[in-house]
N, C-alpha and C positions, 0 to 999 in steps of 0.2 A: 080469675076475674081481673080485668084491666083497671087500672086507676087513671084518672084524668090527670094531665100534667098540671103543675101549679100555675095559677094565674100570674101574670107579670106583676100584679099589685102585691103578691105575696112574696116576691123575691127580695130578700134582704131589706125590708122596710125598717127593721129595728137598727141595723147597722147604719143605714142612711140617716136615721133620726139621731143616732149617737154622734155621728160625724158632724151633723148640723149643730147639735148641742155643744160640741167642742169648739166649733167655728164661732158660735155666738160668744162663748167665754173668752176665746182668744182675741176677738175684736174688743170686747170690754176691757181686757187686760192692757190694751194699747192706748186707750182713749185719754189717759191722764198723765202718763209718765213724761211725755215730751213737754208738758206744760209745767208740772211741778218740779221737774229737774232744772228749770231755769233759775228759780229763786236762789238756791245756794250758790249759783255761779254768777250772780249779778255783779258782784264787786270785780270779779276777774274779767267779765265781759266789758264792764264799764272802763276799766283801766286799759284793756287791750284795744278797745275801739274808740276811746276818748269820748264816751257818752256820759252826759251829766245824770245825776240821780233822778231829776224830773223826767228825762227822756227814758231812763231805765224803767220808771214807773209806767210810761206809755207802752214800752216794749212788753212789759208783763200784762198790760191790759188789752193788747191788740187781739189775742185770740178771743177774749170775751166780747170785744166789739164786733169781731167777725161773726161770732155766734148770734148776737142780737140782730145783725143785718141779714144773715143768710138763713137762719132757722125758719123764718116765716115762709120761705120758698121751698123748703125741703119736701113738703108733701106734693107741691106742684111738680117738682122734679121726679118724684116717685111715680106720680100718675102719668107723667110724660114718657119716662124711660123705663119704668118698672122698678119696684122696690129693691130687688136683688141687684140689678145693674147699677142703680144709683148708689147703693152702699159700696159696691165694688169700686166704682170710680172715686167715691169719697176716700176710700183707703189708698187708692193710687195717688190722689192729690195729697193726702196726709203724708205718705212716704216721700213723695217728691219734695214737699215743703220741708221735711225734716233734713233731707240732704242739702237742699238749697240754702237753708238757714246757716249751715256750718261751712259753706264754701268760702275760702279765703278770697281776698280782693276787695271789691267795693263794699261799703257798709250797707248798701241797698240789699245785698243778699240776705243779711240778717233780718231786715225788716220785711221784705217781700216773702221770704221763706216762712216767717212767723205768721203772716197773713194767710198764706196758703194752708198752713197747718190748721189755723182757726177755721177756715172754710171747710176743710175735709172733716174735722171733728164735729162741726156744727151739723152737717148733714147726717152723720152717723149717730150723733146724740139724739136726734129727733126720730130717726127711722128704726133704730135697733129695738126699742120697746115695741114698736109696731110689728117688727119681725117676730119677736117672741110671742106676741098675741096671735099672729097668723100661723106660725108653725108649731107652737106648743100651747094650744088653747086650754088643755087640761092641766097644764103645769105652770101657769103664769106666775103664781106667788113664789114657787120655788125658783124659777128661772130669773125673775126680777130680783129676788133676794140675792142670788149668786152674782147676778150682773152688777147690782149696786155695791155688793161687798168687794168685787174685783175693782170697780172704779176707785173706791176709797183705798183699798189695800195697795194696789199698784201705784196709786198717787204717792203713798208714803214710801214705797220702794224707790220710785224715781227720785224723790227728794233726798233719800238716804244714800243712794249710791252715786249720785252725780259727781260730788267732789272727790270721793275715792277714785273713781274712774279717771277724772281729770288729772289726778296726781300720779297715775301709773307711768312708769318710765318707758319711753320709747327706745328703739335700738340705738338712737343717738345719745341716750342718756337724759334727754330733755323730758319733762312731764308731758303727758298726752295733751293736756289743755282742754279748754271748754268746748272747742269745736268737736273733738273726738267724743267727749262725754255726751254732748247733745245728740250726735249721730247714734251713739250707743243706746240712747233712750228709745230710738225708733227701730233698733235692729230686729225686734220681733214682728214688726208690721208686715214684711213680706210673707212670713210664715202664716200669719192670720189671713192674709189675702189669698194665698194659695189654698189653704184649707177651706176658706169661705167659698171660693169658686168651685172646688171639687164637690163640696157638700151640696151646694145648690144645683149643680148639674145632676147629681144623683136624685135630688128631690124632684127636679123637673122631669127626669126620666120616669120616676115612679108615678108622678101625677099624670103624665101622658098615658102610661099604661092603665092607670085607674080610669081615666076618661074613656078609653077604648072599650073597657069592660063594664062601664056603667050603663044601666038600663035607661036612666033619665039624664039628659044633659044638664049640666049646671047652668042655672039661670044667671045671666049677667046682672050685676048690681051697679047702679050708678051712685056716686057719692051725692049726699044730700047737701045742696047749697044752703038750705034753711038752717041746718045745724051749724054750718060755718058762720052764718050771719049771727045766729043767736049767741054763739060763744063770746062774742065781743061785748054782749050786753049782760052776760051772766055774772052776778056779783061773786059767786063762789070761785069762778075761773079767775077773776081779778085778785081775790084773796090768796088763792094758791100761787098765782104769778108773783105777787108781792112777797109772799113767804119764801118761795124758791129764789127770788132775786136777792132777798136779804141774806139767806144762808149762803148763797154763792158768793156774795160780796165778802162776807166774813171769811169763808174758806180760802178764796183766791188771794185776798189781802194777806192772810197769814202765810199761804204757800209762797208768795212772792217776797215778802219782807221779813218774816220771822227769822229766817236763817241769816240774812245780812245784819239784822238787829243783834242777834246773839254773837255774831262774829265781831261786831263793833264793841261789844261788851267783854271781849276777851276769850270767848269760847272758840276752841279749835274748829276750823272749817270742816275737818274730817270727822 
């Protein structure tokens, strides 16, 4: 008795899902390190670049300003270019900004690179929870829990390793410095980008195969503009926004200035 060949939709779906799971976690692991690694290095950056404390405060706030300006357009970008492509390009911008920020020469590199980092993170911040809901609808609590834990955990790692990396000796005997340390914070971004692209290509292949063998074509759904309009008038949405804004203000204020405060009070930078 002959057996029918397996359908394309049955070919390695679990492996593809696992790779996409890993990709999501790798992206999450990268979204805070390049921000929280700046705080412990602010004194060194300020003395090296001749930046006043007030301007250092602005430097620390630039990514958050970029988030506020760019985040409202993230869903438009996703609808225009596709969610997967938009996240991919946000990671490219994120990586490019990390390198640009540490380039020697004009001080504009530091500022413009930081802005580009903020833009890349802003888009990924908005879209990654949507990716989790799209690709893991049955495991949203688990994935969101892991995603949030990685955001916080890797933020702590970035703040903790920035100064030790900056003090590593180079071949010349000089310490590596803040530029090398901040580039190191973004070293895993290319890995996350490559895994993200490969995982989503496999996902696209499986979805195409599933569509070919589906008896009923999937109906296209258009986003509801009514929901978008109502969200601006929803008091719960505003309460959540105020709460998230308040906790973010506390977190990023501490991330930027707690380490310089401790150093000023005699605690070793390392």
